[in-house]
C-alpha positions as a LaTeX table, in Angstrom:
\begin{tabular}{lrrr}
\hline
Residue & $x$ (\AA) & $y$ (\AA) & $z$ (\AA) \\
\hline
Unk1 & 193.65 & 113.33 & 52.19 \\
Unk2 & 194.80 & 110.10 & 53.80 \\
Unk3 & 193.57 & 111.34 & 57.20 \\
Unk4 & 190.11 & 112.07 & 55.76 \\
Unk5 & 190.01 & 108.63 & 54.19 \\
Unk6 & 190.96 & 107.03 & 57.50 \\
Unk7 & 188.21 & 108.97 & 59.31 \\
Unk8 & 185.70 & 107.91 & 56.68 \\
Unk9 & 186.85 & 104.29 & 56.95 \\
Unk10 & 186.53 & 104.37 & 60.75 \\
Unk11 & 183.05 & 105.88 & 60.52 \\
Unk12 & 182.00 & 103.23 & 58.01 \\
Unk13 & 183.43 & 100.48 & 60.22 \\
Unk14 & 181.68 & 101.94 & 63.26 \\
Unk15 & 178.33 & 101.96 & 61.50 \\
Unk16 & 178.86 & 98.37 & 60.36 \\
Unk17 & 179.69 & 97.29 & 63.91 \\
Unk18 & 176.60 & 99.08 & 65.23 \\
Unk19 & 174.40 & 97.32 & 62.66 \\
Unk20 & 176.03 & 94.00 & 63.45 \\
Unk21 & 175.54 & 94.49 & 67.19 \\
Unk22 & 171.93 & 95.54 & 66.65 \\
Unk23 & 171.32 & 92.48 & 64.49 \\
Unk24 & 172.98 & 90.21 & 67.04 \\
Unk25 & 170.87 & 91.68 & 69.84 \\
Unk26 & 167.71 & 91.32 & 67.75 \\
Unk27 & 168.48 & 87.67 & 66.97 \\
Unk28 & 169.28 & 87.05 & 70.63 \\
Unk29 & 165.99 & 88.62 & 71.76 \\
Unk30 & 164.05 & 86.62 & 69.17 \\
Unk31 & 165.67 & 83.41 & 70.35 \\
Unk32 & 164.99 & 84.31 & 73.96 \\
Unk33 & 161.36 & 85.17 & 73.14 \\
Unk34 & 160.91 & 81.69 & 71.70 \\
Unk35 & 162.58 & 80.30 & 74.78 \\
Unk36 & 160.20 & 82.24 & 77.08 \\
Unk37 & 157.19 & 80.92 & 75.16 \\
Unk38 & 158.48 & 77.34 & 75.52 \\
Unk39 & 158.96 & 77.80 & 79.25 \\
Unk40 & 155.41 & 79.09 & 79.67 \\
Unk41 & 153.84 & 76.37 & 77.54 \\
Unk42 & 153.51 & 73.85 & 80.42 \\
Unk43 & 151.86 & 76.58 & 82.48 \\
Unk44 & 149.32 & 77.18 & 79.70 \\
Unk45 & 148.61 & 73.46 & 79.41 \\
Unk46 & 148.25 & 73.04 & 83.16 \\
Unk47 & 145.92 & 76.01 & 83.51 \\
Unk48 & 143.84 & 74.82 & 80.56 \\
Unk49 & 143.42 & 71.42 & 82.23 \\
Unk50 & 142.45 & 73.17 & 85.45 \\
Unk51 & 139.80 & 75.15 & 83.57 \\
Unk52 & 138.41 & 71.89 & 82.18 \\
Unk53 & 138.39 & 70.39 & 85.70 \\
Unk54 & 136.67 & 73.49 & 87.04 \\
Unk55 & 133.95 & 73.16 & 84.42 \\
Unk56 & 133.41 & 69.49 & 85.32 \\
Unk57 & 133.18 & 70.24 & 89.06 \\
Unk58 & 130.89 & 73.20 & 88.49 \\
Unk59 & 128.53 & 71.15 & 86.33 \\
Unk60 & 128.63 & 68.30 & 88.84 \\
Unk61 & 127.62 & 70.65 & 91.63 \\
Unk62 & 124.79 & 72.15 & 89.58 \\
Unk63 & 123.53 & 68.73 & 88.54 \\
Unk64 & 123.64 & 67.50 & 92.12 \\
Unk65 & 121.81 & 70.29 & 93.91 \\
Unk66 & 119.26 & 70.70 & 91.11 \\
Unk67 & 118.24 & 67.04 & 91.51 \\
Unk68 & 118.04 & 67.27 & 95.30 \\
Unk69 & 115.88 & 70.36 & 95.71 \\
Unk70 & 114.14 & 70.21 & 99.07 \\
Unk71 & 116.99 & 68.41 & 100.81 \\
Unk72 & 119.00 & 71.37 & 102.09 \\
Unk73 & 122.00 & 69.35 & 103.23 \\
Unk74 & 122.48 & 67.85 & 99.78 \\
Unk75 & 121.85 & 71.21 & 98.13 \\
Unk76 & 124.49 & 72.82 & 100.34 \\
Unk77 & 127.05 & 70.23 & 99.22 \\
Unk78 & 126.17 & 70.73 & 95.56 \\
Unk79 & 126.34 & 74.50 & 95.83 \\
Unk80 & 129.71 & 74.27 & 97.60 \\
Unk81 & 131.02 & 72.09 & 94.78 \\
Unk82 & 129.62 & 74.48 & 92.19 \\
Unk83 & 131.36 & 77.42 & 93.89 \\
Unk84 & 134.66 & 75.52 & 94.09 \\
Unk85 & 134.43 & 74.54 & 90.42 \\
Unk86 & 133.67 & 78.15 & 89.47 \\
Unk87 & 136.78 & 79.36 & 91.28 \\
Unk88 & 138.80 & 76.55 & 89.67 \\
Unk89 & 137.62 & 77.97 & 86.35 \\
Unk90 & 138.05 & 81.69 & 87.06 \\
Unk91 & 141.49 & 81.60 & 88.68 \\
Unk92 & 143.40 & 79.88 & 85.83 \\
Unk93 & 141.47 & 81.96 & 83.30 \\
Unk94 & 142.76 & 85.08 & 85.05 \\
Unk95 & 146.33 & 83.77 & 84.96 \\
Unk96 & 146.07 & 82.85 & 81.27 \\
Unk97 & 144.77 & 86.34 & 80.57 \\
Unk98 & 147.86 & 87.79 & 82.25 \\
Unk99 & 150.08 & 85.41 & 80.28 \\
Unk100 & 148.43 & 86.40 & 76.99 \\
Unk101 & 149.23 & 90.02 & 77.81 \\
Unk102 & 152.97 & 89.35 & 77.83 \\
Unk103 & 154.74 & 91.31 & 75.10 \\
Unk104 & 157.93 & 89.39 & 74.38 \\
Unk105 & 159.25 & 92.30 & 72.29 \\
Unk106 & 158.92 & 94.73 & 75.22 \\
Unk107 & 161.89 & 95.79 & 77.36 \\
Unk108 & 163.05 & 93.20 & 79.86 \\
Unk109 & 161.90 & 95.32 & 82.80 \\
Unk110 & 158.34 & 95.48 & 81.42 \\
Unk111 & 158.23 & 91.70 & 80.99 \\
Unk112 & 159.63 & 91.20 & 84.48 \\
Unk113 & 156.91 & 93.43 & 85.93 \\
Unk114 & 154.17 & 91.45 & 84.22 \\
Unk115 & 155.76 & 88.19 & 85.35 \\
Unk116 & 155.95 & 89.55 & 88.90 \\
Unk117 & 152.19 & 90.16 & 88.71 \\
Unk118 & 151.66 & 86.55 & 87.62 \\
Unk119 & 153.85 & 85.31 & 90.48 \\
Unk120 & 152.00 & 87.49 & 93.00 \\
Unk121 & 148.63 & 86.21 & 91.75 \\
Unk122 & 149.67 & 82.59 & 92.18 \\
Unk123 & 151.48 & 83.02 & 95.50 \\
Unk124 & 149.27 & 85.57 & 97.30 \\
Unk125 & 145.83 & 84.79 & 95.88 \\
Unk126 & 145.51 & 81.44 & 94.12 \\
Unk127 & 147.64 & 79.31 & 96.43 \\
Unk128 & 146.08 & 80.46 & 99.75 \\
Unk129 & 142.53 & 80.19 & 98.43 \\
Unk130 & 142.96 & 76.67 & 97.05 \\
Unk131 & 145.01 & 75.57 & 100.07 \\
Unk132 & 142.08 & 76.46 & 102.32 \\
Unk133 & 139.25 & 75.32 & 100.06 \\
Unk134 & 141.11 & 72.26 & 98.81 \\
Unk135 & 141.59 & 71.04 & 102.36 \\
Unk136 & 137.83 & 70.90 & 102.99 \\
Unk137 & 136.21 & 70.36 & 99.59 \\
Unk138 & 136.66 & 66.61 & 99.98 \\
Unk139 & 133.95 & 66.66 & 102.65 \\
Unk140 & 131.04 & 67.73 & 100.41 \\
Unk141 & 132.43 & 65.55 & 97.62 \\
Unk142 & 132.34 & 62.48 & 99.87 \\
Unk143 & 128.87 & 63.35 & 101.14 \\
Unk144 & 127.63 & 63.75 & 97.58 \\
Unk145 & 128.90 & 60.27 & 96.73 \\
Unk146 & 127.20 & 58.87 & 99.84 \\
Unk147 & 124.01 & 60.62 & 98.80 \\
Unk148 & 124.15 & 58.95 & 95.38 \\
Unk149 & 124.44 & 55.54 & 97.06 \\
Unk150 & 121.52 & 56.27 & 99.35 \\
Unk151 & 119.44 & 57.49 & 96.40 \\
Unk152 & 119.97 & 54.14 & 94.69 \\
Unk153 & 119.07 & 52.34 & 97.93 \\
Unk154 & 115.87 & 54.36 & 98.22 \\
Unk155 & 116.96 & 56.25 & 101.35 \\
Unk156 & 117.30 & 59.85 & 100.12 \\
Unk157 & 117.03 & 61.45 & 103.59 \\
Unk158 & 119.78 & 59.49 & 105.29 \\
Unk159 & 121.05 & 62.70 & 106.88 \\
Unk160 & 118.22 & 62.55 & 109.43 \\
Unk161 & 119.53 & 59.19 & 110.62 \\
Unk162 & 123.04 & 60.53 & 111.24 \\
Unk163 & 122.71 & 63.10 & 114.05 \\
Unk164 & 126.45 & 63.23 & 114.64 \\
Unk165 & 127.25 & 64.02 & 111.03 \\
Unk166 & 127.32 & 67.80 & 111.47 \\
Unk167 & 129.79 & 67.56 & 114.33 \\
Unk168 & 131.94 & 65.15 & 112.35 \\
Unk169 & 131.99 & 67.51 & 109.39 \\
Unk170 & 133.01 & 70.47 & 111.54 \\
Unk171 & 135.77 & 68.49 & 113.25 \\
Unk172 & 137.06 & 67.09 & 109.97 \\
Unk173 & 137.14 & 70.55 & 108.40 \\
Unk174 & 138.92 & 71.99 & 111.43 \\
Unk175 & 141.55 & 69.22 & 111.39 \\
Unk176 & 142.15 & 69.68 & 107.65 \\
Unk177 & 142.56 & 73.44 & 108.00 \\
Unk178 & 144.77 & 72.94 & 111.03 \\
Unk179 & 147.09 & 70.66 & 109.10 \\
Unk180 & 147.41 & 73.21 & 106.31 \\
Unk181 & 148.18 & 75.97 & 108.82 \\
Unk182 & 150.66 & 73.76 & 110.66 \\
Unk183 & 152.51 & 72.87 & 107.46 \\
Unk184 & 152.81 & 76.55 & 106.56 \\
Unk185 & 154.10 & 77.51 & 110.02 \\
Unk186 & 156.65 & 74.67 & 110.07 \\
Unk187 & 157.97 & 75.56 & 106.61 \\
Unk188 & 158.34 & 79.21 & 107.57 \\
Unk189 & 160.01 & 78.30 & 110.86 \\
Unk190 & 162.65 & 76.26 & 109.02 \\
Unk191 & 163.32 & 79.05 & 106.52 \\
Unk192 & 161.50 & 77.38 & 103.64 \\
Unk193 & 159.18 & 80.26 & 102.83 \\
Unk194 & 160.95 & 81.12 & 99.58 \\
Unk195 & 160.94 & 77.46 & 98.57 \\
Unk196 & 157.22 & 77.33 & 99.27 \\
Unk197 & 156.54 & 80.49 & 97.25 \\
Unk198 & 158.57 & 79.13 & 94.32 \\
Unk199 & 156.50 & 75.96 & 94.37 \\
Unk200 & 153.32 & 78.01 & 94.41 \\
Unk201 & 154.59 & 80.13 & 91.50 \\
Unk202 & 155.50 & 77.03 & 89.48 \\
Unk203 & 158.55 & 75.92 & 87.55 \\
Unk204 & 157.44 & 77.69 & 84.36 \\
Unk205 & 157.47 & 81.13 & 85.97 \\
Unk206 & 160.80 & 80.39 & 87.67 \\
Unk207 & 162.38 & 79.40 & 84.35 \\
Unk208 & 161.12 & 82.56 & 82.66 \\
Unk209 & 162.49 & 84.65 & 85.53 \\
Unk210 & 165.91 & 83.03 & 85.07 \\
Unk211 & 165.79 & 83.58 & 81.29 \\
Unk212 & 164.90 & 87.26 & 81.75 \\
Unk213 & 167.78 & 87.70 & 84.17 \\
Unk214 & 170.08 & 86.22 & 81.52 \\
Unk215 & 168.75 & 88.65 & 78.89 \\
Unk216 & 169.27 & 91.56 & 81.28 \\
Unk217 & 172.90 & 90.53 & 81.87 \\
Unk218 & 173.48 & 90.26 & 78.12 \\
Unk219 & 172.07 & 93.76 & 77.49 \\
Unk220 & 174.25 & 95.30 & 80.19 \\
Unk221 & 177.47 & 93.74 & 78.94 \\
\hline
\end{tabular}
């Protein structure tokens, strides 16, 4: 009879320990989920600001080319700015959509996969596109500002009086793109590719990756 009582006591204790461990793991996961949300909050804010900037640039481009119809050089600058602003709107919206799809209650591996998709989007798509476009978008922006000044001075077709402008634009764009390419090659040559990719991914994603690794270690202990 004493042996049966001991077995029953051990079984009861085992069930209590299992419930306690399950509760501890649940509380840990809840705390970590809140921590993951906090880490991603700056990313959400930054992407939201970028969406707002994209809207402003897109509307600026539309306003510019629509008021300079007939002057193809000015229209080209406005359309380029509109396209850049549209991309600056679409890209962060895509990333925010991926972030909203994160299920913090899912297994760690599932969250890590989604986060890896977010990292790949920023590193392999967003960063290269904006590195290239960002290095040359200043040219149409500057020309648009010059056009505004000439409009106020009553010289709307100043382009015709600057025959070397096209060559200057091409050379400036080539130099800007060359500097971007050179910086990338130098960083890779000195073994800084991972550092560069981490900067492209952003500190928020890196912090979430570290937190998920910590959760994985806890679950395997």
